[in-house]
mmCIF entry with sequence, helices, sheets and N, C-alpha, C, O atoms, coordinates in Angstrom:
data_MODEL
# 
_entry.id   MODEL 
# 
_entity.id                         1 
_entity.type                       polymer 
_entity.pdbx_number_of_molecules   1 
# 
_entity_poly.entity_id                      1 
_entity_poly.type                           'polypeptide(L)' 
_entity_poly.nstd_linkage                   no 
_entity_poly.nstd_monomer                   no 
_entity_poly.pdbx_seq_one_letter_code       
;(UNK)(UNK)(UNK)(UNK)(UNK)(UNK)(UNK)(UNK)(UNK)(UNK)(UNK)(UNK)(UNK)(UNK)(UNK)(UNK)
(UNK)(UNK)(UNK)(UNK)(UNK)(UNK)(UNK)(UNK)(UNK)(UNK)(UNK)(UNK)(UNK)(UNK)(UNK)(UNK)
(UNK)(UNK)(UNK)(UNK)(UNK)(UNK)(UNK)(UNK)(UNK)(UNK)(UNK)(UNK)(UNK)(UNK)(UNK)(UNK)
(UNK)(UNK)(UNK)(UNK)
;
_entity_poly.pdbx_seq_one_letter_code_can   XXXXXXXXXXXXXXXXXXXXXXXXXXXXXXXXXXXXXXXXXXXXXXXXXXXX 
_entity_poly.pdbx_strand_id                 A 
# 
loop_
_entity_poly_seq.entity_id 
_entity_poly_seq.num 
_entity_poly_seq.mon_id 
_entity_poly_seq.hetero 
1 1  UNK n 
1 2  UNK n 
1 3  UNK n 
1 4  UNK n 
1 5  UNK n 
1 6  UNK n 
1 7  UNK n 
1 8  UNK n 
1 9  UNK n 
1 10 UNK n 
1 11 UNK n 
1 12 UNK n 
1 13 UNK n 
1 14 UNK n 
1 15 UNK n 
1 16 UNK n 
1 17 UNK n 
1 18 UNK n 
1 19 UNK n 
1 20 UNK n 
1 21 UNK n 
1 22 UNK n 
1 23 UNK n 
1 24 UNK n 
1 25 UNK n 
1 26 UNK n 
1 27 UNK n 
1 28 UNK n 
1 29 UNK n 
1 30 UNK n 
1 31 UNK n 
1 32 UNK n 
1 33 UNK n 
1 34 UNK n 
1 35 UNK n 
1 36 UNK n 
1 37 UNK n 
1 38 UNK n 
1 39 UNK n 
1 40 UNK n 
1 41 UNK n 
1 42 UNK n 
1 43 UNK n 
1 44 UNK n 
1 45 UNK n 
1 46 UNK n 
1 47 UNK n 
1 48 UNK n 
1 49 UNK n 
1 50 UNK n 
1 51 UNK n 
1 52 UNK n 
# 
_struct_asym.id          A 
_struct_asym.entity_id   1 
# 
loop_
_struct_conf.conf_type_id 
_struct_conf.id 
_struct_conf.pdbx_PDB_helix_id 
_struct_conf.beg_label_comp_id 
_struct_conf.beg_label_asym_id 
_struct_conf.beg_label_seq_id 
_struct_conf.pdbx_beg_PDB_ins_code 
_struct_conf.end_label_comp_id 
_struct_conf.end_label_asym_id 
_struct_conf.end_label_seq_id 
_struct_conf.pdbx_end_PDB_ins_code 
_struct_conf.beg_auth_comp_id 
_struct_conf.beg_auth_asym_id 
_struct_conf.beg_auth_seq_id 
_struct_conf.end_auth_comp_id 
_struct_conf.end_auth_asym_id 
_struct_conf.end_auth_seq_id 
_struct_conf.pdbx_PDB_helix_class 
_struct_conf.details 
_struct_conf.pdbx_PDB_helix_length 
HELX_P HELX_P1 AA1 UNK A 2  ? UNK A 20 ? UNK A 2  UNK A 20 1 ? 19 
HELX_P HELX_P2 AA2 UNK A 22 ? UNK A 51 ? UNK A 22 UNK A 51 1 ? 30 
# 
_struct_conf_type.id          HELX_P 
_struct_conf_type.criteria    ? 
_struct_conf_type.reference   ? 
# 
loop_
_atom_site.group_PDB 
_atom_site.id 
_atom_site.type_symbol 
_atom_site.label_atom_id 
_atom_site.label_alt_id 
_atom_site.label_comp_id 
_atom_site.label_asym_id 
_atom_site.label_entity_id 
_atom_site.label_seq_id 
_atom_site.pdbx_PDB_ins_code 
_atom_site.Cartn_x 
_atom_site.Cartn_y 
_atom_site.Cartn_z 
_atom_site.occupancy 
_atom_site.B_iso_or_equiv 
_atom_site.pdbx_formal_charge 
_atom_site.auth_seq_id 
_atom_site.auth_comp_id 
_atom_site.auth_asym_id 
_atom_site.auth_atom_id 
_atom_site.pdbx_PDB_model_num 
ATOM 1   N N  . UNK A 1 1  ? 116.222 94.361  91.516  1.00 0.00 ? 1  UNK A N  1 
ATOM 2   C CA . UNK A 1 1  ? 116.513 95.214  92.590  1.00 0.00 ? 1  UNK A CA 1 
ATOM 3   C C  . UNK A 1 1  ? 116.623 96.688  92.108  1.00 0.00 ? 1  UNK A C  1 
ATOM 4   O O  . UNK A 1 1  ? 116.225 97.561  92.879  1.00 0.00 ? 1  UNK A O  1 
ATOM 5   N N  . UNK A 1 2  ? 117.065 96.994  91.050  1.00 0.00 ? 2  UNK A N  1 
ATOM 6   C CA . UNK A 1 2  ? 117.222 98.365  90.563  1.00 0.00 ? 2  UNK A CA 1 
ATOM 7   C C  . UNK A 1 2  ? 115.711 98.981  90.389  1.00 0.00 ? 2  UNK A C  1 
ATOM 8   O O  . UNK A 1 2  ? 115.488 100.171 90.613  1.00 0.00 ? 2  UNK A O  1 
ATOM 9   N N  . UNK A 1 3  ? 114.790 98.147  90.008  1.00 0.00 ? 3  UNK A N  1 
ATOM 10  C CA . UNK A 1 3  ? 113.402 98.694  89.791  1.00 0.00 ? 3  UNK A CA 1 
ATOM 11  C C  . UNK A 1 3  ? 112.894 99.094  91.187  1.00 0.00 ? 3  UNK A C  1 
ATOM 12  O O  . UNK A 1 3  ? 112.188 100.096 91.299  1.00 0.00 ? 3  UNK A O  1 
ATOM 13  N N  . UNK A 1 4  ? 113.205 98.399  92.183  1.00 0.00 ? 4  UNK A N  1 
ATOM 14  C CA . UNK A 1 4  ? 112.720 98.808  93.547  1.00 0.00 ? 4  UNK A CA 1 
ATOM 15  C C  . UNK A 1 4  ? 113.366 100.092 93.949  1.00 0.00 ? 4  UNK A C  1 
ATOM 16  O O  . UNK A 1 4  ? 112.715 100.939 94.561  1.00 0.00 ? 4  UNK A O  1 
ATOM 17  N N  . UNK A 1 5  ? 114.439 100.246 93.676  1.00 0.00 ? 5  UNK A N  1 
ATOM 18  C CA . UNK A 1 5  ? 115.210 101.635 94.032  1.00 0.00 ? 5  UNK A CA 1 
ATOM 19  C C  . UNK A 1 5  ? 114.620 102.736 93.299  1.00 0.00 ? 5  UNK A C  1 
ATOM 20  O O  . UNK A 1 5  ? 114.431 103.811 93.869  1.00 0.00 ? 5  UNK A O  1 
ATOM 21  N N  . UNK A 1 6  ? 114.288 102.545 91.988  1.00 0.00 ? 6  UNK A N  1 
ATOM 22  C CA . UNK A 1 6  ? 113.751 103.618 91.178  1.00 0.00 ? 6  UNK A CA 1 
ATOM 23  C C  . UNK A 1 6  ? 112.411 103.998 91.714  1.00 0.00 ? 6  UNK A C  1 
ATOM 24  O O  . UNK A 1 6  ? 112.095 105.186 91.775  1.00 0.00 ? 6  UNK A O  1 
ATOM 25  N N  . UNK A 1 7  ? 111.554 102.984 92.130  1.00 0.00 ? 7  UNK A N  1 
ATOM 26  C CA . UNK A 1 7  ? 110.191 103.333 92.634  1.00 0.00 ? 7  UNK A CA 1 
ATOM 27  C C  . UNK A 1 7  ? 110.372 103.943 93.993  1.00 0.00 ? 7  UNK A C  1 
ATOM 28  O O  . UNK A 1 7  ? 109.637 104.876 94.316  1.00 0.00 ? 7  UNK A O  1 
ATOM 29  N N  . UNK A 1 8  ? 111.282 103.497 94.810  1.00 0.00 ? 8  UNK A N  1 
ATOM 30  C CA . UNK A 1 8  ? 111.458 104.123 95.997  1.00 0.00 ? 8  UNK A CA 1 
ATOM 31  C C  . UNK A 1 8  ? 112.000 105.627 95.961  1.00 0.00 ? 8  UNK A C  1 
ATOM 32  O O  . UNK A 1 8  ? 111.550 106.444 96.765  1.00 0.00 ? 8  UNK A O  1 
ATOM 33  N N  . UNK A 1 9  ? 112.880 105.953 95.108  1.00 0.00 ? 9  UNK A N  1 
ATOM 34  C CA . UNK A 1 9  ? 113.403 107.278 94.849  1.00 0.00 ? 9  UNK A CA 1 
ATOM 35  C C  . UNK A 1 9  ? 112.265 108.078 94.302  1.00 0.00 ? 9  UNK A C  1 
ATOM 36  O O  . UNK A 1 9  ? 112.154 109.247 94.672  1.00 0.00 ? 9  UNK A O  1 
ATOM 37  N N  . UNK A 1 10 ? 111.372 107.544 93.423  1.00 0.00 ? 10 UNK A N  1 
ATOM 38  C CA . UNK A 1 10 ? 110.220 108.350 92.834  1.00 0.00 ? 10 UNK A CA 1 
ATOM 39  C C  . UNK A 1 10 ? 109.309 108.669 93.984  1.00 0.00 ? 10 UNK A C  1 
ATOM 40  O O  . UNK A 1 10 ? 108.894 109.818 94.135  1.00 0.00 ? 10 UNK A O  1 
ATOM 41  N N  . UNK A 1 11 ? 109.008 107.775 94.735  1.00 0.00 ? 11 UNK A N  1 
ATOM 42  C CA . UNK A 1 11 ? 108.080 107.957 95.947  1.00 0.00 ? 11 UNK A CA 1 
ATOM 43  C C  . UNK A 1 11 ? 108.466 108.920 96.856  1.00 0.00 ? 11 UNK A C  1 
ATOM 44  O O  . UNK A 1 11 ? 107.673 109.763 97.276  1.00 0.00 ? 11 UNK A O  1 
ATOM 45  N N  . UNK A 1 12 ? 109.788 108.854 97.238  1.00 0.00 ? 12 UNK A N  1 
ATOM 46  C CA . UNK A 1 12 ? 110.339 109.865 98.210  1.00 0.00 ? 12 UNK A CA 1 
ATOM 47  C C  . UNK A 1 12 ? 110.405 111.164 97.580  1.00 0.00 ? 12 UNK A C  1 
ATOM 48  O O  . UNK A 1 12 ? 110.161 112.150 98.276  1.00 0.00 ? 12 UNK A O  1 
ATOM 49  N N  . UNK A 1 13 ? 110.708 111.306 96.334  1.00 0.00 ? 13 UNK A N  1 
ATOM 50  C CA . UNK A 1 13 ? 110.829 112.692 95.678  1.00 0.00 ? 13 UNK A CA 1 
ATOM 51  C C  . UNK A 1 13 ? 109.459 113.266 95.677  1.00 0.00 ? 13 UNK A C  1 
ATOM 52  O O  . UNK A 1 13 ? 109.305 114.467 95.902  1.00 0.00 ? 13 UNK A O  1 
ATOM 53  N N  . UNK A 1 14 ? 108.405 112.440 95.425  1.00 0.00 ? 14 UNK A N  1 
ATOM 54  C CA . UNK A 1 14 ? 107.049 113.050 95.413  1.00 0.00 ? 14 UNK A CA 1 
ATOM 55  C C  . UNK A 1 14 ? 106.598 113.395 96.765  1.00 0.00 ? 14 UNK A C  1 
ATOM 56  O O  . UNK A 1 14 ? 105.862 114.365 96.945  1.00 0.00 ? 14 UNK A O  1 
ATOM 57  N N  . UNK A 1 15 ? 107.027 112.606 97.778  1.00 0.00 ? 15 UNK A N  1 
ATOM 58  C CA . UNK A 1 15 ? 106.596 112.983 99.198  1.00 0.00 ? 15 UNK A CA 1 
ATOM 59  C C  . UNK A 1 15 ? 107.224 114.221 99.547  1.00 0.00 ? 15 UNK A C  1 
ATOM 60  O O  . UNK A 1 15 ? 106.574 115.131 100.062 1.00 0.00 ? 15 UNK A O  1 
ATOM 61  N N  . UNK A 1 16 ? 108.612 114.324 99.263  1.00 0.00 ? 16 UNK A N  1 
ATOM 62  C CA . UNK A 1 16 ? 109.332 115.586 99.724  1.00 0.00 ? 16 UNK A CA 1 
ATOM 63  C C  . UNK A 1 16 ? 108.751 116.857 99.000  1.00 0.00 ? 16 UNK A C  1 
ATOM 64  O O  . UNK A 1 16 ? 108.716 117.956 99.553  1.00 0.00 ? 16 UNK A O  1 
ATOM 65  N N  . UNK A 1 17 ? 108.301 116.628 97.734  1.00 0.00 ? 17 UNK A N  1 
ATOM 66  C CA . UNK A 1 17 ? 107.603 117.752 97.047  1.00 0.00 ? 17 UNK A CA 1 
ATOM 67  C C  . UNK A 1 17 ? 106.299 118.194 97.663  1.00 0.00 ? 17 UNK A C  1 
ATOM 68  O O  . UNK A 1 17 ? 105.982 119.383 97.700  1.00 0.00 ? 17 UNK A O  1 
ATOM 69  N N  . UNK A 1 18 ? 105.518 117.188 98.163  1.00 0.00 ? 18 UNK A N  1 
ATOM 70  C CA . UNK A 1 18 ? 104.336 117.468 98.821  1.00 0.00 ? 18 UNK A CA 1 
ATOM 71  C C  . UNK A 1 18 ? 104.543 118.231 100.140 1.00 0.00 ? 18 UNK A C  1 
ATOM 72  O O  . UNK A 1 18 ? 103.799 119.139 100.508 1.00 0.00 ? 18 UNK A O  1 
ATOM 73  N N  . UNK A 1 19 ? 105.612 117.790 100.819 1.00 0.00 ? 19 UNK A N  1 
ATOM 74  C CA . UNK A 1 19 ? 105.912 118.316 102.195 1.00 0.00 ? 19 UNK A CA 1 
ATOM 75  C C  . UNK A 1 19 ? 106.515 119.796 102.086 1.00 0.00 ? 19 UNK A C  1 
ATOM 76  O O  . UNK A 1 19 ? 106.368 120.625 102.983 1.00 0.00 ? 19 UNK A O  1 
ATOM 77  N N  . UNK A 1 20 ? 107.161 120.026 100.974 1.00 0.00 ? 20 UNK A N  1 
ATOM 78  C CA . UNK A 1 20 ? 107.702 121.345 100.774 1.00 0.00 ? 20 UNK A CA 1 
ATOM 79  C C  . UNK A 1 20 ? 106.774 122.357 100.254 1.00 0.00 ? 20 UNK A C  1 
ATOM 80  O O  . UNK A 1 20 ? 106.911 123.543 100.554 1.00 0.00 ? 20 UNK A O  1 
ATOM 81  N N  . UNK A 1 21 ? 105.712 121.882 99.385  1.00 0.00 ? 21 UNK A N  1 
ATOM 82  C CA . UNK A 1 21 ? 104.690 122.754 98.778  1.00 0.00 ? 21 UNK A CA 1 
ATOM 83  C C  . UNK A 1 21 ? 103.372 122.108 98.827  1.00 0.00 ? 21 UNK A C  1 
ATOM 84  O O  . UNK A 1 21 ? 102.852 121.647 97.811  1.00 0.00 ? 21 UNK A O  1 
ATOM 85  N N  . UNK A 1 22 ? 102.800 122.063 100.028 1.00 0.00 ? 22 UNK A N  1 
ATOM 86  C CA . UNK A 1 22 ? 101.550 121.355 100.167 1.00 0.00 ? 22 UNK A CA 1 
ATOM 87  C C  . UNK A 1 22 ? 100.334 122.189 99.589  1.00 0.00 ? 22 UNK A C  1 
ATOM 88  O O  . UNK A 1 22 ? 99.310  121.590 99.262  1.00 0.00 ? 22 UNK A O  1 
ATOM 89  N N  . UNK A 1 23 ? 100.429 123.510 99.464  1.00 0.00 ? 23 UNK A N  1 
ATOM 90  C CA . UNK A 1 23 ? 99.213  124.287 98.884  1.00 0.00 ? 23 UNK A CA 1 
ATOM 91  C C  . UNK A 1 23 ? 99.005  123.891 97.455  1.00 0.00 ? 23 UNK A C  1 
ATOM 92  O O  . UNK A 1 23 ? 97.851  123.879 97.026  1.00 0.00 ? 23 UNK A O  1 
ATOM 93  N N  . UNK A 1 24 ? 99.977  123.574 96.694  1.00 0.00 ? 24 UNK A N  1 
ATOM 94  C CA . UNK A 1 24 ? 99.769  123.226 95.209  1.00 0.00 ? 24 UNK A CA 1 
ATOM 95  C C  . UNK A 1 24 ? 98.946  121.953 95.226  1.00 0.00 ? 24 UNK A C  1 
ATOM 96  O O  . UNK A 1 24 ? 98.028  121.858 94.412  1.00 0.00 ? 24 UNK A O  1 
ATOM 97  N N  . UNK A 1 25 ? 99.173  121.020 96.027  1.00 0.00 ? 25 UNK A N  1 
ATOM 98  C CA . UNK A 1 25 ? 98.403  119.779 96.057  1.00 0.00 ? 25 UNK A CA 1 
ATOM 99  C C  . UNK A 1 25 ? 97.047  119.987 96.638  1.00 0.00 ? 25 UNK A C  1 
ATOM 100 O O  . UNK A 1 25 ? 96.077  119.430 96.123  1.00 0.00 ? 25 UNK A O  1 
ATOM 101 N N  . UNK A 1 26 ? 96.926  120.740 97.658  1.00 0.00 ? 26 UNK A N  1 
ATOM 102 C CA . UNK A 1 26 ? 95.626  121.058 98.195  1.00 0.00 ? 26 UNK A CA 1 
ATOM 103 C C  . UNK A 1 26 ? 94.792  121.580 97.188  1.00 0.00 ? 26 UNK A C  1 
ATOM 104 O O  . UNK A 1 26 ? 93.652  121.134 97.057  1.00 0.00 ? 26 UNK A O  1 
ATOM 105 N N  . UNK A 1 27 ? 95.242  122.505 96.435  1.00 0.00 ? 27 UNK A N  1 
ATOM 106 C CA . UNK A 1 27 ? 94.531  123.253 95.325  1.00 0.00 ? 27 UNK A CA 1 
ATOM 107 C C  . UNK A 1 27 ? 93.932  122.113 94.321  1.00 0.00 ? 27 UNK A C  1 
ATOM 108 O O  . UNK A 1 27 ? 92.752  121.970 93.999  1.00 0.00 ? 27 UNK A O  1 
ATOM 109 N N  . UNK A 1 28 ? 94.993  121.388 93.936  1.00 0.00 ? 28 UNK A N  1 
ATOM 110 C CA . UNK A 1 28 ? 94.626  120.287 92.977  1.00 0.00 ? 28 UNK A CA 1 
ATOM 111 C C  . UNK A 1 28 ? 93.567  119.355 93.420  1.00 0.00 ? 28 UNK A C  1 
ATOM 112 O O  . UNK A 1 28 ? 92.691  118.981 92.641  1.00 0.00 ? 28 UNK A O  1 
ATOM 113 N N  . UNK A 1 29 ? 93.634  118.935 94.775  1.00 0.00 ? 29 UNK A N  1 
ATOM 114 C CA . UNK A 1 29 ? 92.635  118.042 95.360  1.00 0.00 ? 29 UNK A CA 1 
ATOM 115 C C  . UNK A 1 29 ? 91.280  118.720 95.328  1.00 0.00 ? 29 UNK A C  1 
ATOM 116 O O  . UNK A 1 29 ? 90.289  118.143 94.881  1.00 0.00 ? 29 UNK A O  1 
ATOM 117 N N  . UNK A 1 30 ? 91.251  119.996 95.826  1.00 0.00 ? 30 UNK A N  1 
ATOM 118 C CA . UNK A 1 30 ? 89.979  120.749 95.767  1.00 0.00 ? 30 UNK A CA 1 
ATOM 119 C C  . UNK A 1 30 ? 89.308  120.856 94.357  1.00 0.00 ? 30 UNK A C  1 
ATOM 120 O O  . UNK A 1 30 ? 88.090  120.796 94.186  1.00 0.00 ? 30 UNK A O  1 
ATOM 121 N N  . UNK A 1 31 ? 90.254  121.026 93.345  1.00 0.00 ? 31 UNK A N  1 
ATOM 122 C CA . UNK A 1 31 ? 89.676  121.143 91.979  1.00 0.00 ? 31 UNK A CA 1 
ATOM 123 C C  . UNK A 1 31 ? 89.180  119.840 91.520  1.00 0.00 ? 31 UNK A C  1 
ATOM 124 O O  . UNK A 1 31 ? 88.177  119.807 90.807  1.00 0.00 ? 31 UNK A O  1 
ATOM 125 N N  . UNK A 1 32 ? 89.805  118.733 91.872  1.00 0.00 ? 32 UNK A N  1 
ATOM 126 C CA . UNK A 1 32 ? 89.387  117.440 91.405  1.00 0.00 ? 32 UNK A CA 1 
ATOM 127 C C  . UNK A 1 32 ? 88.078  117.026 92.201  1.00 0.00 ? 32 UNK A C  1 
ATOM 128 O O  . UNK A 1 32 ? 87.204  116.332 91.683  1.00 0.00 ? 32 UNK A O  1 
ATOM 129 N N  . UNK A 1 33 ? 88.017  117.453 93.356  1.00 0.00 ? 33 UNK A N  1 
ATOM 130 C CA . UNK A 1 33 ? 86.725  117.189 94.127  1.00 0.00 ? 33 UNK A CA 1 
ATOM 131 C C  . UNK A 1 33 ? 85.618  117.977 93.546  1.00 0.00 ? 33 UNK A C  1 
ATOM 132 O O  . UNK A 1 33 ? 84.484  117.497 93.538  1.00 0.00 ? 33 UNK A O  1 
ATOM 133 N N  . UNK A 1 34 ? 85.861  119.161 93.053  1.00 0.00 ? 34 UNK A N  1 
ATOM 134 C CA . UNK A 1 34 ? 84.673  119.889 92.541  1.00 0.00 ? 34 UNK A CA 1 
ATOM 135 C C  . UNK A 1 34 ? 84.394  119.339 91.192  1.00 0.00 ? 34 UNK A C  1 
ATOM 136 O O  . UNK A 1 34 ? 83.225  119.406 90.811  1.00 0.00 ? 34 UNK A O  1 
ATOM 137 N N  . UNK A 1 35 ? 85.243  118.827 90.438  1.00 0.00 ? 35 UNK A N  1 
ATOM 138 C CA . UNK A 1 35 ? 84.905  118.236 89.190  1.00 0.00 ? 35 UNK A CA 1 
ATOM 139 C C  . UNK A 1 35 ? 84.113  116.962 89.394  1.00 0.00 ? 35 UNK A C  1 
ATOM 140 O O  . UNK A 1 35 ? 83.165  116.731 88.644  1.00 0.00 ? 35 UNK A O  1 
ATOM 141 N N  . UNK A 1 36 ? 84.448  116.107 90.377  1.00 0.00 ? 36 UNK A N  1 
ATOM 142 C CA . UNK A 1 36 ? 83.788  114.928 90.650  1.00 0.00 ? 36 UNK A CA 1 
ATOM 143 C C  . UNK A 1 36 ? 82.409  115.318 91.157  1.00 0.00 ? 36 UNK A C  1 
ATOM 144 O O  . UNK A 1 36 ? 81.475  114.615 90.770  1.00 0.00 ? 36 UNK A O  1 
ATOM 145 N N  . UNK A 1 37 ? 82.150  116.317 91.951  1.00 0.00 ? 37 UNK A N  1 
ATOM 146 C CA . UNK A 1 37 ? 80.824  116.668 92.300  1.00 0.00 ? 37 UNK A CA 1 
ATOM 147 C C  . UNK A 1 37 ? 80.041  117.067 91.178  1.00 0.00 ? 37 UNK A C  1 
ATOM 148 O O  . UNK A 1 37 ? 78.877  116.672 91.104  1.00 0.00 ? 37 UNK A O  1 
ATOM 149 N N  . UNK A 1 38 ? 80.571  117.864 90.215  1.00 0.00 ? 38 UNK A N  1 
ATOM 150 C CA . UNK A 1 38 ? 79.818  118.274 89.041  1.00 0.00 ? 38 UNK A CA 1 
ATOM 151 C C  . UNK A 1 38 ? 79.460  117.001 88.203  1.00 0.00 ? 38 UNK A C  1 
ATOM 152 O O  . UNK A 1 38 ? 78.336  116.884 87.713  1.00 0.00 ? 38 UNK A O  1 
ATOM 153 N N  . UNK A 1 39 ? 80.399  116.082 88.049  1.00 0.00 ? 39 UNK A N  1 
ATOM 154 C CA . UNK A 1 39 ? 80.181  114.903 87.235  1.00 0.00 ? 39 UNK A CA 1 
ATOM 155 C C  . UNK A 1 39 ? 79.032  114.069 87.898  1.00 0.00 ? 39 UNK A C  1 
ATOM 156 O O  . UNK A 1 39 ? 78.211  113.549 87.142  1.00 0.00 ? 39 UNK A O  1 
ATOM 157 N N  . UNK A 1 40 ? 78.920  113.915 89.133  1.00 0.00 ? 40 UNK A N  1 
ATOM 158 C CA . UNK A 1 40 ? 77.945  113.148 89.804  1.00 0.00 ? 40 UNK A CA 1 
ATOM 159 C C  . UNK A 1 40 ? 76.660  113.752 89.717  1.00 0.00 ? 40 UNK A C  1 
ATOM 160 O O  . UNK A 1 40 ? 75.660  113.060 89.525  1.00 0.00 ? 40 UNK A O  1 
ATOM 161 N N  . UNK A 1 41 ? 76.606  115.024 89.846  1.00 0.00 ? 41 UNK A N  1 
ATOM 162 C CA . UNK A 1 41 ? 75.346  115.862 89.662  1.00 0.00 ? 41 UNK A CA 1 
ATOM 163 C C  . UNK A 1 41 ? 74.785  115.773 88.238  1.00 0.00 ? 41 UNK A C  1 
ATOM 164 O O  . UNK A 1 41 ? 73.575  115.748 88.014  1.00 0.00 ? 41 UNK A O  1 
ATOM 165 N N  . UNK A 1 42 ? 75.744  115.726 87.272  1.00 0.00 ? 42 UNK A N  1 
ATOM 166 C CA . UNK A 1 42 ? 75.205  115.608 85.879  1.00 0.00 ? 42 UNK A CA 1 
ATOM 167 C C  . UNK A 1 42 ? 74.714  114.271 85.694  1.00 0.00 ? 42 UNK A C  1 
ATOM 168 O O  . UNK A 1 42 ? 73.663  114.084 85.081  1.00 0.00 ? 42 UNK A O  1 
ATOM 169 N N  . UNK A 1 43 ? 75.457  113.229 86.221  1.00 0.00 ? 43 UNK A N  1 
ATOM 170 C CA . UNK A 1 43 ? 75.012  111.891 86.109  1.00 0.00 ? 43 UNK A CA 1 
ATOM 171 C C  . UNK A 1 43 ? 73.509  111.648 86.709  1.00 0.00 ? 43 UNK A C  1 
ATOM 172 O O  . UNK A 1 43 ? 72.673  110.961 86.122  1.00 0.00 ? 43 UNK A O  1 
ATOM 173 N N  . UNK A 1 44 ? 73.303  112.235 87.825  1.00 0.00 ? 44 UNK A N  1 
ATOM 174 C CA . UNK A 1 44 ? 72.000  112.029 88.506  1.00 0.00 ? 44 UNK A CA 1 
ATOM 175 C C  . UNK A 1 44 ? 70.975  112.666 87.672  1.00 0.00 ? 44 UNK A C  1 
ATOM 176 O O  . UNK A 1 44 ? 69.893  112.098 87.528  1.00 0.00 ? 44 UNK A O  1 
ATOM 177 N N  . UNK A 1 45 ? 71.237  113.895 87.058  1.00 0.00 ? 45 UNK A N  1 
ATOM 178 C CA . UNK A 1 45 ? 70.259  114.535 86.162  1.00 0.00 ? 45 UNK A CA 1 
ATOM 179 C C  . UNK A 1 45 ? 69.970  113.858 85.016  1.00 0.00 ? 45 UNK A C  1 
ATOM 180 O O  . UNK A 1 45 ? 68.816  113.850 84.586  1.00 0.00 ? 45 UNK A O  1 
ATOM 181 N N  . UNK A 1 46 ? 71.028  113.180 84.355  1.00 0.00 ? 46 UNK A N  1 
ATOM 182 C CA . UNK A 1 46 ? 70.849  112.399 83.196  1.00 0.00 ? 46 UNK A CA 1 
ATOM 183 C C  . UNK A 1 46 ? 69.893  111.125 83.427  1.00 0.00 ? 46 UNK A C  1 
ATOM 184 O O  . UNK A 1 46 ? 68.992  110.773 82.666  1.00 0.00 ? 46 UNK A O  1 
ATOM 185 N N  . UNK A 1 47 ? 70.267  110.515 84.616  1.00 0.00 ? 47 UNK A N  1 
ATOM 186 C CA . UNK A 1 47 ? 69.460  109.431 84.922  1.00 0.00 ? 47 UNK A CA 1 
ATOM 187 C C  . UNK A 1 47 ? 68.037  109.768 85.232  1.00 0.00 ? 47 UNK A C  1 
ATOM 188 O O  . UNK A 1 47 ? 67.132  108.973 84.977  1.00 0.00 ? 47 UNK A O  1 
ATOM 189 N N  . UNK A 1 48 ? 67.834  110.889 85.756  1.00 0.00 ? 48 UNK A N  1 
ATOM 190 C CA . UNK A 1 48 ? 66.447  111.296 86.101  1.00 0.00 ? 48 UNK A CA 1 
ATOM 191 C C  . UNK A 1 48 ? 65.649  111.654 84.837  1.00 0.00 ? 48 UNK A C  1 
ATOM 192 O O  . UNK A 1 48 ? 64.448  111.396 84.759  1.00 0.00 ? 48 UNK A O  1 
ATOM 193 N N  . UNK A 1 49 ? 66.338  112.256 83.843  1.00 0.00 ? 49 UNK A N  1 
ATOM 194 C CA . UNK A 1 49 ? 65.721  112.519 82.549  1.00 0.00 ? 49 UNK A CA 1 
ATOM 195 C C  . UNK A 1 49 ? 65.456  111.252 81.865  1.00 0.00 ? 49 UNK A C  1 
ATOM 196 O O  . UNK A 1 49 ? 64.384  111.145 81.269  1.00 0.00 ? 49 UNK A O  1 
ATOM 197 N N  . UNK A 1 50 ? 66.327  110.227 81.867  1.00 0.00 ? 50 UNK A N  1 
ATOM 198 C CA . UNK A 1 50 ? 66.077  108.978 81.135  1.00 0.00 ? 50 UNK A CA 1 
ATOM 199 C C  . UNK A 1 50 ? 65.013  108.243 81.862  1.00 0.00 ? 50 UNK A C  1 
ATOM 200 O O  . UNK A 1 50 ? 64.324  107.489 81.174  1.00 0.00 ? 50 UNK A O  1 
ATOM 201 N N  . UNK A 1 51 ? 64.765  108.324 83.092  1.00 0.00 ? 51 UNK A N  1 
ATOM 202 C CA . UNK A 1 51 ? 63.689  107.733 83.800  1.00 0.00 ? 51 UNK A CA 1 
ATOM 203 C C  . UNK A 1 51 ? 62.260  108.157 83.511  1.00 0.00 ? 51 UNK A C  1 
ATOM 204 O O  . UNK A 1 51 ? 61.301  107.418 83.730  1.00 0.00 ? 51 UNK A O  1 
ATOM 205 N N  . UNK A 1 52 ? 62.164  109.396 83.004  1.00 0.00 ? 52 UNK A N  1 
ATOM 206 C CA . UNK A 1 52 ? 60.878  109.981 82.750  1.00 0.00 ? 52 UNK A CA 1 
ATOM 207 C C  . UNK A 1 52 ? 60.220  109.479 81.394  1.00 0.00 ? 52 UNK A C  1 
ATOM 208 O O  . UNK A 1 52 ? 59.115  109.900 81.051  1.00 0.00 ? 52 UNK A O  1 
# 
């Protein structure tokens, strides 16, 4: 039962942090999205080079 309370408290604390400071998380999401786009683009280029 105590493990459930710890997980619940951790989740609520994270949710409250997002609600109080959403700009920090929006910036992190945009940065992660740009990194994912760069990785996908590099993967496509590597595959096209290997296919030649």
